[in-house]
N, C-alpha and C positions, 0 to 999 in steps of 0.2 A: 789682450796678453795679444799683440801681435802675431803671428807666425813668421817662424823662419825657415831657411834650408827647404828641409823635406816635405814641410806641410803646405808650402807653396806649391811643392813641384811632384806631389803625388798626381796619382794617375785619378778620373774618376769613376766613382763605382761602378760596376756592372748593372745591366741590368737594360730594359728598354729606352727609350729617347723619351719617351712618354711619362716611365715611371721617375726618370733623375730629375723630369720636369717639378715632375711631385713632390719627388722629396727637396728639393732645393726651392719649392712654394713654403712647405709644411712649415708653421713657425715652431713647433717641439723639434726640429732637424740640427743635429751636431754639429756644434763649429767645426770640428775636423773634416765634416762631410761637405758644409757648405765650401769651406777652401778646397776643397777635393774636388768638387763640380765645378770651379773658376777657370777649371783646365779644359774642361770638357769639348771637343770636337766639335761637336751640335751648338751652332748659334743659337737655339730656346732654351739650350741648358742656360749659361751663363746671364741672359735675358731674363730670366725669370728671378737669378739671384740678386740683379739689379734692383727689380722689385721686390725684393724681401729686405722688412724693415730692423731685423735683428743682423744683417749681413755684415762684420767690421769691416773697416775701409783698407784691409790688408787684400782682400777679396780684391777690391779692385783695382790694386799693384798688378795683383797676378796677372787677373786679363787682361790689364794695358801692357805688359811684358810678352803676354801670347800674344796680341795684335802685333 
């Protein structure tokens, strides 16, 4: 189910950049957290999401809008 509105614009979770990269790469990370990580200002976090096999397509849209 694609995210809408606030889910796409949610701020990224708090923590160090390395922790957010690990969270974005973890196979058991919830989809709402993956969506919020797509808005992360650190380039390495969305890059980890780009490699995540379970990341839905709307995450790519959120990254494209942020660019």
